[in-house]
N, C-alpha and C positions, 0 to 999 in steps of 0.2 A: 349645245355643246356640254352643258353641265350634266344633262341626262346621260349622254354617251359616256362621260367620265365616271359617273356614278355606277353605270352598268359594268364598266371595266373593272372598277374597284371590287364590286360584288363578286365578279367571276374569277378574280385573281387567285383566291385560295384553292378553288377547284382546279384551275389550270396548273398551279404549282403541284398539287397532289397528283394530278394525272401524269406530270412529268417525273415525279419522284417515286411513284408506286411501281414496284416490280411485279410482274405477273408471276404467280406461284406455279411451279411446275406441277403438272398432273402426276400424282404419286406413282401411277403405274404406266407412265409413258414408256412405250417400247422403243422409241427412236432416240432417247437420250438416257444418260446414266445419272441416277440420283446421288445424293450425298447425305449420309447420316453421321453426325458427330456426337458420340456419347461422352459424358463426363461422369466418372465414377469415383467415389470417395475412398479409393484404395489403390496404392501403387501395385499391389499384387492382385489386381481385380480378377484375373483369370483363375487364381487359386481359390478365391472366395466363391466365384461362380461354380467351380468344380465342387466345392463343399456343399453348396446349396443343391446342386444337381444330384449329388450322390446321397445326401443325408436328409433332404427335406424338400418342401415345395415352396419355400419363401423366395423373395426377390431382393436384390440389392437395389437400393433407392439411389437414383442419380438424376441427371438432367440430359436432355437431348436436343439437338438442332436438326430438324428434318427439312432438307432443301431450303434452308435459311429461316425456318420457323422454329422458335424456341419453346420447349416445354419443360417444366420443373416437376420434381416429385414422381418421376416415372419409375416403374419397376423393371429390372433387368435380370434375366437368368439364361443359362444355356438350355436349349431344348433339343429334341431329337431322341431317338432310341438307338438304333444301330449307327446313325450318323454322328452321334456324340462320341468324342474321344477325350479321355482325361489327359490333362497336361497341355492341351493345345489352346492357343488363343483364337485360332480360326475354326471355331465351332459354330453350329447353328445357334442363333439368338432369338429370344423373345423379348420384345420391349413393350411393356404394358403402359400405354400413355395415361390411362385413367386409374392408375394404381392407387394414388393418394387423392387425386381430384377427379371425381366421377364425371365431371363435365368435359374433360379434355378428350379431344380426338383430332386426327389429322385427315381432313377431307372425308370425314365420316368414319374413319378407321380408328378404333380405340386400342388396337393391338397391332404390332408390327412383327412379322415372322420372317427371319432371314435364314436362308439355306446356304450352307457352305459348299454344296454340290460335291459331297464326298463320293469318291469312286466315279467321278465324271470328269475325265480330263478335257472334254470338249466344252464344258460349262454351258451346254445348251439343252441337255436332256429335259429338265423340268419346264423351261420356258417353251420349248418346242412342243412337248406333249400337251401342256395346258392350252396352247394356242389351237392345236388341232382338235383337242377334246371339246373346246368351247364352241366349235361349229356344230356339235351334235347334242350337247347337254350342258347344264350349268357347270362351270369350271372356274376355280379361282384365277384371278389375274396374276400375272408373273412378269417381273421386269428386273432390271439390274440397278444396283446401287453400290457406291463405295462406302466402306465403313471405317470410321476413325474412332478409337477409344483413347481418351486422355491425350488427344492430338497425335497419336500414333496410327499410321495407316495400317489397318489389319487386312484389307484386301477387298476385292470386288465380290459381292454376294448377290444371291437371287432373292428379290423381295417378293414374298408370296402373300396374296390376300388371305386373311384369316377366314375360316369357315365359322362365322358367328355374325351377330348383329346385322351390319349393313349388307353383307353378302346374302344372308338368309332372307332379309326383307326384299331385296332386289329381285331375287330369283323365285322365292316361294311365298311372298306376300306378308310374312310375319317372321318373328324371331323368337317367339315364346313357346314353341313346341319342343317335344323331346329331341335331344341331340346326342348322338353317340359317336365315339371314335373307336374303330376296331383296333384291338391291341392295347396293352397297358404298359406304362413305364415302370410302375411299381406294383408288385404282386400284393393284393390285399390280404389282410389277416382274416382268420376265422372263416375260411371257405369250408362249406359243409362237406362231410365225407360223402362219397358217391358221385361227386361231380365228374364229368368227363374231363380228361387231362389233355393238354396240348392241342386243343381244337381252335384256339385263338378266335378270330371273328368269323368262323365258318358258317354261323347261323344254324348250327344243329340245335334241335330242341332239347331243353333241360326242364324236368318237372319241378326242380327246386329253383326258384327265381334268383336266389342268392348266388347260384353258380355262374350267372352271367357277369358278375363283378370281376372275375378273374380274366375275362376275355374282352370286355368293353369298358371304356372310360365314359361315364355319363357326364356330359358337359352342360346339362340343364338341371333343373330342380326336381324333375320327375321323369318317368318314362320306362322304368323297368318292366312294368306290366305290358305296355304296348310292344316293347321289343320281344318279350316272351311270346306274345300272341302272334307277332309276325313269324317267328320261327315255327310256331305250332302249325299255322296255316301253310307255310311254305313246305313243311315236311309231311303234313298229314291231310291237308284239305286244299290242294292246289287250285281247284275250281274257283276258290274265293280269293286268290292271291291278289288280283287286281284291286281289291278293296283295301289292301294293306300295303301295297308296294306299287310304285310307278314302274311297271314291268318294262315298258319301252326304254326308259332311262337305265334300268338295270342291265338290259340287253346291250345298250350302247356302251355302258361301262365295261362290260365283259368283252365286247368286240374290240374296243380301244386297247384294253390290256393285252389281248391276244395279238392283234396286228403289230403293236409296237413293243412286243415281247417285254411287257411289264410284269415280271414275276415276283417282285417285292410288293405283292398286292393280293387281292382275293384269289387271283388265278394261279398263284405260285405255291411254294411249300407251306407258307404261313398265310392265313387269310387275314391280312392286316392292311394298314395304310388306306383306309377309306372311311368316310363319315356316312352316317344315316341320320336324316332329319325328317321328323314326322310333320307334314304340312297341315294346314287348316282343314284339309279334306280327309285326314286320317291315313294318308298314304306316306310311307317312308320314301325319301328321295336319296339316292346314293350320290356321293361326291368323291372324286379322286383326291389323294393326298400323298406327299412324300414320293416324288417321281424321279429323284436323282439316280435311282438304280434301274430306270426303264431302258429300253433299247438294249437289253441283254447284259447290263452290268451285273445284275443278279441272275443266276443261271439255273436255280433249282426249282423244279415243278412240284416237288414232294413225292415224286415217283422215281426212285433211283438216285444216282449221283448227278453232279452238275453236268449240264449239257455243254458240248463243245460248240464251236462256231457253226458247223454244219447243222447240228441239232437245233440251235437257235434259229437259223435261217429257215428250217423246215418244221418249225413248231406246229403241231397239229391244231388247226382252227377249232377242232372239237375236243381239245384237251379237257379232261375231267367230265366229259359228257356222261360217262357211266360210273362216276366216282360218288358213292353215297355220302362220303365225308365232305363233299363240296355241293351241298344242296342248292345253292343259288344258281349253280351251273347245271347240275344233273337233273334237278327237279324242273327247272324252267325249260330246259331243252328236251325233256321227256314229252312236252306238249308239241305236237307236230307243227302247229302254226308258229309258236314262239321260236322253235328251232329254225324255221324258214326265215323269220324276221331277223334273228340273230345273224344268220349267215348272209343275209342281204346287207346288214350293217357292215359286216366284215368286208364284203365285196365293195361297198360304197367308199368306205374309208381308204381302202387300198387303191381304188381307182382315182380318187380325188386328190390324194396326197403323195402316194408312193410309186405307183406304176408310172406316173408321169414325171417323177423327179422333183415335184414342188417342195417336198420336205428338205431336200439337199440345198436348194437355193436359199430357203429360209435359214437353215442352219449356218450356212456360210455368212449370211448377212448379220446374224446375231453374233458370230465370232468376230466379224470385222468391227462391230460396235465396241467390243470390250477388250480388244487385243492390247491396247496401250495400258489401261489400268491393270490388266492381268499381268503384263510384263513387269510392272512396278511393284507387284505384290511379293514381298519377301517371305510370306508365310504360305505361298501357294504350294500345293501338294504335288504338282506335276511341272515339268520344265516347259518353257515356252515352245520348244520343239515338239514335245508331246502334245501340247495344246493345239498347235498348228496341224499336226498330223492325225489328230484323234478322230476326224471324220472318216478317214480313209483306211487306217490300219489299226490293228490291235495294239493296245497299250498295256505294258506291265508284264514282266516275265512270269509272275505268280498269279496276279489278279486276272490277267488276260481279258481286259475290257475291250469289247469289239468296237471297231470304228463304226459310226452310225451308218454311213453309206455302204461300207463293207458288209454290214449286216442286212440293211434294208433293201439294197438293190436286188440281191438274190432272194430275199424273203418276198418282195413284191412279185417277182417272177414266179416263185413257188405258189403263192396264193392265187395268182392269175390263172394258173392251169390246174389248180386243185380240183378233183372230181366233185367235191361238195360245193364248189363255187362257180362251176361252168354252166349250170342250167340257165337257159335263156328265159328272161322274165317276160311277162305279158306287158306290152307297152300300152299305156292308157292315153287315149286321144279323144278329140272331138268333145271335150267337156263343155256342156251347155247348161244355161239356166233359163227357165221359161218365165218371161215377164208378162205383163198385162198386154193383151193384144190391142192393136190400134182401134180406137173408137169403142173399146169395151168399157162399160161403166163400172163393173165390179172390180174392186181392188184385189190384187194378189195377196193372200194371207199365209202362203207357205212357200218355202224354197223348193222348187222342183228342179232336180239336178239329173243330168243324163251324161253318159260317156260311152265310149267303146273300148274294148280291150282285145288284143290279138293273142296268138299263140295259145289257143285253147284254155282260156281262163276257167277256173272252177268257180271262183267267187270274187266279188268286188265289195270291199268294205268302205264305208265312209266314216271318218272320225270328225266330229263336229262339236262346237261349243258356241254360246252366245255372248260370252264375256271373257276377255283376256285374263289369264291366270287361273281360270276354271279348268278342271280336268276335261279332256276330250271324251265324249261319249261315242260309242261305235254302233253301227247298224249295218245290216246286209242290204245291198242294193238288189233290186229285182231285175231278172232278165226280161228284156223287151224283145219279143219275137216278131214284132210287126214289120221290121225292115229286112230286106234281103242284103246279106253281108258276105264277104269273102269267107272261104272255109277257115275255120279256126278263130274267127272274130265274132264277138258277141256284143250286144248293146245292153246297157243297164240303166235303170232309173230309180229314183227315190223321191219322195215328198216329205219334207220336214216342216212341221207346223211352226210358224213364228210366234214367239211369246207376246209380241206387241208390234205395232206399226213402225216403231223405230228400230226394230231388231237388226243386228249385224251378225252375220254368220261367218265364223272362221271354220275352215274345213280342209281336209286332205283325203286322198283316196289311196287305197291299197288293193292291187289286183293279185290274186293267188292262182297259180297254175300248179301242175303236178310237181314241179321241181323247185320253185322259189316264189318270192313275192317281189313286187315293184311298187314304189310309192310315187305319187304325183301330188304336189311337186316334190322333186328329190330333196329340196331344202325345206321340207315341211317343218322341221324343228324351229327354224328361224323365221320362215316366211310362208305360212299356210295361205291357201286361197282365202279371200275375204270379199263378201258381198253385202250390200245394204238392201234391205227390203224396199226402202223408198226408191232406190234406183230401178228396181224391177217394175215399179208402178208409174214410172215417168211416161 
């Protein structure tokens, strides 16, 4: 009895702690709304933040409670370029948790970026775009939070994952490489004479490296030489571009911009609102940013006046393909295979989210989540009626912000029947791996892969790697003429030597015919095929 009593006494503190400890909300949980409470040492805090935003780069020091967790000595400032407006309390915010104490972070995040969703009466553009983009390339997480400053409710904001530290480590394996943001908030002084003007982040080549400072913000301690070399290769030595740029992710970025009419981006009038990070393998990785003007809220392509609704719905999937001032598009799409891959990405995004109406279901669910805190927001820029109607109809007599479904339902139909997107791809089937034969003593030391492709394939490529996080290498599969197949169908094989007996091969296939390409699996970005050499030797 004494032993039982002693055991209960020992366990009592742990039991009490389990009862009183409250689970901390996942900072980017999309099913709940977070809460951020700022305390700033100024009654006129928005005027102080205006002054800092206009005249300098400092921060106002205060404290914050993030979903119930308190942090002292944080730095606060208004952020944004076109989304910032002087005199407003409901501006985009940056909260630097480790401003005075470098050890502070919230679930790994050292900085909080809040978007006010300017020119987005629906409040879903950024969250929806990031969710869709994340299916095809690294994309910051986005969720909703309520913001209070000095106990005053400022409104519901979009909480965006910063493109720094944790994000870079998770997606690219490190965070100490060169990092750039296209577009600058402050024009630097002493720019050399002879620099190209108003080219923003277009990635045109400049002989004078100092010219790049007026078009990119360097967020790392080094990198200008690497950025200049990227632009030199892109513009003058395209055959080597894959050594300096993750081309497939760049094509996904461009395809996502085009399908979702994101013209406040590289694809529009100004080549801004994206990041470039050079990973450990020397390749720059593109990342979207500032998506509140996507889905046609910004309407200028850089070629003529703003587009009307019909022009946005029928935006050319090959916009800027012949524009030398947009080399990331025109140079990449000048390569016939890259052009086919880009168009296949456009087709896949449209099929998986827009032609089937999935985007609209998700947009409605996001609005349903935030309708109550939005209605309570006295600083909101649009009425509750505009918010509720913003998916279906155009909002604003002057700004003419299209309803998302009003835009995308007809855009999806336009893309579905566009001549550049109607070529039938070669379907890849009968993918096989040759293992060790029964009773065979010799172990298999290579991955022998075979497949079939129909609709008159020209080539089949395999993309493979032996370690997650490494770049995929590509190789051409060989035609196998030993089998009798239906007209238009071909068999292909390849043997890839394993580096060791414990090797694990990740791979995907791409079949090219005269009109387009097709991937297998379609979801190769998230889930490529995987096989262990040991399993082939069982």
